[in-house]
C-alpha positions in Angstrom: -22.1 -18.0 -12.8 -21.9 -14.7 -14.8 -22.9 -12.0 -12.3 -23.9 -8.6 -13.6 -21.6 -7.0 -11.0 -18.9 -7.9 -8.5 -19.2 -6.0 -5.2 -15.6 -5.1 -4.1 -15.4 -3.6 -0.6 -13.2 -3.3 2.4 -14.3 -5.7 5.2 -13.7 -2.9 7.7 -16.8 -1.2 6.0 -19.1 -4.1 6.2 -22.2 -3.3 8.2 -26.0 -3.1 7.8 -25.8 0.1 5.7 -23.4 -1.6 3.2 -25.7 -4.6 3.0 -28.7 -2.3 2.4 -26.8 -0.5 -0.4 -26.0 -3.9 -2.1 -29.6 -5.0 -1.8 -30.9 -1.7 -3.2 -28.5 -1.8 -6.1 -29.3 -5.4 -6.8 -33.0 -4.6 -6.9 -32.4 -1.7 -9.3 -30.3 -3.8 -11.6 -33.0 -6.5 -11.6 -35.6 -3.9 -12.6 -33.4 -2.7 -15.5 -33.0 -6.3 -16.7 -36.6 -7.3 -16.2 -35.6 -10.1 -13.8 -37.8 -11.4 -11.1 -37.5 -10.3 -7.5 -34.8 -12.2 -5.6 -32.9 -13.3 -8.7 -29.1 -13.1 -8.0 -27.4 -10.4 -10.1 -24.4 -9.3 -7.9 -21.7 -11.2 -6.0 -21.2 -10.1 -2.4 -18.8 -12.1 -0.3 -19.8 -11.3 3.3 -17.1 -13.1 5.3 -15.7 -10.6 7.8 -12.0 -11.1 6.9 -9.9 -10.5 3.9 -8.4 -14.0 3.5 -4.9 -13.0 2.4 -3.6 -16.5 1.5 -4.8 -17.5 -1.9 -7.8 -16.7 -4.0 -10.9 -18.2 -2.4 -12.4 -20.2 -5.3 -15.8 -18.5 -5.1 -14.2 -15.0 -5.1 -11.8 -16.0 -7.9 -14.6 -17.4 -10.1 -16.8 -14.3 -9.5 -13.9 -12.0 -10.4 -13.3 -14.0 -13.6 -17.0 -14.1 -14.7 -18.6 -10.9 -13.5 -19.4 -8.3 -16.2 -18.8 -5.2 -14.1 -16.9 -4.5 -10.8 -18.5 -2.0 -8.3 -15.6 -0.7 -6.2 -17.0 0.6 -2.9 -14.5 3.4 -2.3 -13.4 4.6 1.1 -10.1 5.5 2.8 -9.9 1.9 4.0 -10.7 0.5 0.6 -7.7 2.2 -1.0 -5.4 1.1 1.8 -6.4 -2.6 1.5 -4.0 -4.9 -0.3 -6.8 -7.4 -0.7 -9.1 -4.9 -2.5 -6.1 -3.8 -4.6 -5.6 -7.3 -5.8 -9.3 -7.6 -6.7 -9.1 -4.4 -8.6 -5.9 -5.5 -10.4 -7.4 -8.9 -11.5 -10.4 -7.2 -12.9 -8.3 -4.4 -14.6 -6.2 -7.1 -16.3 -9.4 -8.7 -17.7 -10.4 -5.3 -19.1 -7.0 -4.8 -20.6 -7.2 -8.2 -22.4 -10.4 -7.1 -24.1 -8.8 -4.3 -26.2 -5.7 -3.9 -28.4 -2.5 -2.6 -26.9 -2.7 1.1 -26.2 -6.4 1.3 -26.5 -8.4 2.6 -23.5 -10.0 -0.2 -21.4 -13.8 -0.5 -21.3 -15.5 1.3 -18.4 -16.3 -1.7 -16.4 -14.8 -0.8 -13.1 -17.4 1.5 -11.4 -16.0 3.2 -8.2 -18.6 4.7 -5.9 -18.0 6.9 -2.9 -19.1 5.0 0.3 -17.1 7.2 2.7 -15.8 10.5 1.3 -12.2 10.6 0.3 -9.8 13.1 -1.3 -9.4 12.2 -5.0 -5.9 13.8 -5.2 -4.7 11.4 -2.5 -5.8 8.3 -4.3 -3.4 5.8 -6.0 -2.4 6.8 -9.5 -4.2 3.9 -11.1 -7.4 5.1 -9.6 -7.0 8.8 -10.4 -6.2 7.8 -14.0 -9.7 6.3 -14.3 -13.1 7.4 -13.1 -12.5 7.9 -9.3 -15.9 9.1 -8.6 -19.1 8.6 -10.6 -20.3 11.8 -12.2 -19.6 15.3 -10.8 -17.0 15.3 -8.0 -19.1 18.0 -6.3 -22.3 15.9 -6.5 -23.9 15.1 -3.2 -23.1 11.4 -3.3 -19.4 12.1 -3.8 -19.2 14.9 -1.2 -21.2 13.2 1.5 -20.7 9.5 0.7 -23.4 6.9 0.3 -23.0 5.7 3.9 -23.9 9.0 5.3 -26.8 9.4 2.9 -28.2 6.1 4.1 -27.7 7.0 7.7 -29.7 10.2 7.1 -32.1 8.6 4.5 -35.1 10.8 5.6 -33.1 13.8 4.4 -31.4 12.3 1.4 -33.9 9.7 0.2 -34.6 11.2 -3.3 -30.9 11.9 -4.0 -29.9 8.4 -2.8 -32.5 6.5 -4.9 -31.9 8.6 -8.0 -28.2 7.7 -7.7 -28.9 4.0 -7.2 -31.1 4.0 -10.4 -28.4 5.8 -12.3 -25.7 3.4 -11.2 -27.9 0.4 -12.1 -28.4 1.8 -15.6 -24.6 2.3 -16.0 -23.9 -1.3 -14.9 -26.4 -2.8 -17.2 -25.4 -0.6 -20.2 -21.7 -1.3 -19.7 -22.3 -5.0 -19.3 -24.3 -5.2 -22.6 -21.8 -3.1 -24.6 -18.6 -4.7 -23.5 -17.5 -8.3 -23.1 -14.3 -9.1 -21.4 -12.6 -12.5 -21.3 -11.5 -14.6 -18.3 -7.7 -14.6 -17.6 -6.4 -17.8 -19.1 -3.4 -17.8 -16.7 -4.4 -15.7 -13.8 -1.7 -15.0 -11.2 -2.0 -16.6 -7.8 -2.9 -14.4 -4.9 0.7 -14.0 -3.7 1.9 -13.3 -7.3 -0.7 -10.7 -8.0 0.6 -7.1 -7.5 -2.1 -5.0 -5.9 -3.3 -2.0 -7.9 -2.8 0.2 -4.9 -0.1 -1.2 -2.5 -0.1 0.2 1.0 1.6 3.6 1.2 4.2 3.1 -1.5 5.2 6.7 -1.4 6.6 6.2 2.1 9.3 3.8 0.9 12.7 5.3 0.1 14.4 4.5 -3.2 16.3 1.7 -1.7 13.0 -0.1 -0.9 13.5 -0.4 2.9 10.9 1.1 5.1 12.1 3.9 7.4 11.6 3.7 11.1 8.0 4.7 12.0 7.6 6.8 15.1 4.7 6.9 17.4 2.0 4.7 18.8 0.3 4.3 15.4 2.9 1.7 14.5 3.0 -1.9 15.7 5.7 -4.5 15.8 4.1 -7.9 16.1 5.9 -11.1 17.3 4.5 -14.5 16.4 5.7 -17.0 19.0 5.0 -20.2 17.2 7.6 -22.9 16.4 8.8 -24.0 13.0 7.0 -27.3 12.3 10.4 -29.0 11.9 10.9 -28.4 15.6 7.7 -30.1 16.4 8.0 -33.1 14.1 6.8 -36.3 15.8 5.4 -34.4 18.8 2.1 -33.3 17.3 0.2 -32.7 14.1 2.0 -30.0 12.1 -0.7 -28.5 9.9 -1.4 -25.4 12.1 2.3 -24.4 11.7 2.9 -25.0 8.0 4.9 -23.8 6.2 7.4 -22.1 8.6 5.7 -21.4 11.9 5.7 -17.8 13.2 3.6 -15.7 10.8 2.4 -18.9 9.1 0.8 -20.1 12.3 -3.0 -20.8 12.0 -4.1 -20.7 15.7 -7.8 -21.6 15.0 -7.4 -24.3 12.4 -9.8 -25.8 11.2 -12.2 -23.1 12.2 -10.1 -20.5 10.4 -7.5 -21.4 7.8 -6.0 -17.9 7.5 -2.4 -17.2 8.5 -2.1 -15.2 11.7 -0.1 -12.5 10.0 -2.9 -11.9 7.4 -5.5 -11.8 10.3 -3.4 -9.3 12.2 -2.6 -7.0 9.3 -6.2 -6.8 8.2 -7.4 -5.8 11.7 -4.5 -3.4 12.5 -5.1 -1.4 9.3 -8.9 -1.3 9.5 -10.7 1.9 9.6 -11.1 3.1 13.1 -7.7 1.8 14.0 -5.5 2.7 11.1 -2.2 1.3 12.4 0.8 0.4 10.3 2.6 -2.8 11.3 5.6 -5.0 10.7 6.7 -8.4 12.0 9.4 -8.6 14.7 11.1 -11.9 14.5 11.4 -13.9 17.8 14.9 -14.4 19.0 17.5 -13.8 21.8 17.5 -10.0 21.3 13.7 -9.7 21.9 14.0 -7.7 25.1 16.4 -5.2 23.4 14.0 -4.9 20.5 11.1 -4.2 22.8 13.1 -1.5 24.4 13.9 0.0 21.0 10.2 0.0 20.2 9.6 2.1 23.3 12.3 4.5 22.3 10.3 5.0 19.1 7.0 5.0 21.0 5.9 2.0 19.1 3.5 -0.8 20.3 4.6 -4.4 20.5 2.1 -7.3 20.4 3.1 -10.9 21.1 0.8 -13.6 19.9 1.9 -16.7 21.8 1.3 -20.4 21.0 1.0 -22.3 24.2 2.2 -25.6 22.6 5.4 -23.9 21.4 6.0 -22.5 24.9 5.5 -25.9 26.6 7.7 -27.8 24.2 10.8 -25.4 24.0 12.8 -24.2 27.0 14.5 -21.5 24.8 11.2 -19.8 24.1 10.3 -19.8 27.8 13.7 -18.4 28.8 13.5 -15.4 26.5 9.9 -14.6 27.4 10.7 -15.0 31.1 13.2 -12.1 30.7 10.6 -10.0 29.0 8.1 -10.9 31.8 10.3 -9.0 34.3 9.5 -5.7 32.5 6.4 -3.8 33.5 6.4 -1.5 30.4 3.2 0.1 29.1 3.7 -0.5 25.3 3.5 -4.2 24.9 1.0 -7.0 25.4 0.8 -10.8 25.3 -2.2 -12.5 23.8 -2.5 -16.3 24.0 -5.1 -18.0 21.7 -6.6 -21.3 22.8 -8.1 -23.6 20.2 -10.5 -26.2 21.7 -10.7 -27.9 18.3 -6.9 -28.6 18.4 -6.8 -32.1 19.9 -3.1 -32.1 20.6 -3.4 -28.9 22.7 -6.4 -30.2 24.6 -4.5 -33.4 25.4 -1.5 -31.4 26.5 -3.5 -28.8 28.4 -1.9 -29.2 31.9 1.6 -28.9 30.5 0.7 -25.8 28.5 -1.0 -24.1 31.5 2.1 -24.8 33.6 4.4 -23.4 30.9 2.3 -20.2 30.8 2.3 -19.9 34.6 6.1 -20.3 34.8 6.8 -18.0 31.8 4.5 -15.1 32.5 4.4 -15.4 36.3 4.7 -11.6 36.9 2.0 -10.6 34.3 -0.2 -13.6 35.2 -0.2 -13.5 39.0 1.7 -10.6 40.5 0.5 -7.7 38.3 -2.4 -9.0 36.2 -3.9 -6.5 33.8 -5.8 -7.5 30.6 -4.3 -4.5 28.8 -0.9 -6.3 29.0 -1.7 -10.0 29.2 -4.6 -12.2 28.1 -5.0 -15.9 27.6 -7.8 -18.3 26.8 -8.8 -16.5 23.6 -11.1 -19.1 22.1 -12.2 -17.9 18.6 -11.2 -15.7 15.7 -13.9 -13.2 16.8 -12.5 -13.1 20.4 -9.0 -12.6 19.0 -10.1 -9.7 16.9 -12.0 -8.1 19.8 -9.0 -8.5 22.1 -6.6 -7.0 19.5 -9.0 -4.1 18.9 -9.3 -3.5 22.6 -5.6 -3.7 23.6 -4.4 -1.7 20.6 -6.8 1.2 21.4 -5.8 1.1 25.1 -2.0 0.7 24.5 -2.0 3.6 22.0 -3.6 5.9 24.6 -1.3 4.7 27.4 1.9 5.2 25.3 0.7 8.7 24.3 0.1 9.7 28.0 3.5 8.3 29.2 5.3 9.8 26.2 4.1 13.3 27.2 5.4 12.8 30.7 8.7 11.1 30.0 10.0 12.9 26.9 12.8 13.2 26.1 13.5 9.5 26.2 16.2 8.8 28.9 19.3 6.7 28.0 19.5 3.1 29.3 16.8 0.6 30.2 13.2 1.5 31.0 12.6 2.6 34.6 10.0 -0.2 34.8 12.4 -3.1 35.3 12.1 -5.5 38.1 15.3 -7.4 38.8 15.3 -11.1 39.4 16.0 -10.5 43.1 13.0 -8.1 43.6 
């Protein structure tokens, strides 16, 4: 279907105000085109997560066929890899419509949802029309979300802006036709128009150590499917286990790493993150994270724990530490028939591995299990990240400078 506009937005901004904005804009576009009430003119995918695996077919087709892209600008939008890839695919379509060196047609329409500083935007955005109209105009200074929240005060300005934007969309769509990309890159191959914080990378390409409780190291405790061959179905672990694990398959087909990155970087949290590989040096790496005042999150697959003594042994060592900067989260998928059939063994493995955190010193800030859905996982992550950040800050103020040697919160095996 050829939509008049594609609505590109950060899922962290999706709420009733954003949906109202889309509905108001759609109605204004229908009026400009003389279409009937309720006719579909815009594409708005309202799932609450940026998929991060491959192009969803509906999103891909809408990006290929829409006449105009409305980019709902906010600080979160311009930090989103997913939004950057949507922008880049549409930009490539615009570039295909003109001869080399010619300016692309004005079919990407950024709007200010939450006010941002234009000078801090990625170069590809600054080079175009970063804000519609005068940068000092009310809708750019305040942002459309704030105007909607105070609609009694800003009603005239808001509705005038919506009408202006609708006219721009219809006019641009009539005057410019852009082709589909004949050989569009896959999602993984597509380079985002604004990758996350590229200026923070040194010339060598390696990221520097990030200090403070705004940085997370995340450990995915999920076995490589080769280790599980013959013991259970392997689909949740393909291709390589760890960050490829899909704990809520078939309910959610997204890799755990994509889920975590999306949530950690969302507005209101704003963490940076990196994967910490599981291995024999895990305890030492957790200590290093504390020295840098970083948070560590372990997402643990119960089946992996019950089937591999090496995983249990390493995590039992970690369980002896009562630090304040790391947490264990254990998803439980009741639609996974193998896990349900093996439930007693999995619960025994959890009890033996995390005995201290599960029984002696239970605290949901540091250990949670039985997380039964993607929504519950997102809520648990949001909660523990907020609480751990505050706890690390409080302890850091008391304990700085960092003493040499192991953390003082170590309980020996004989304790």
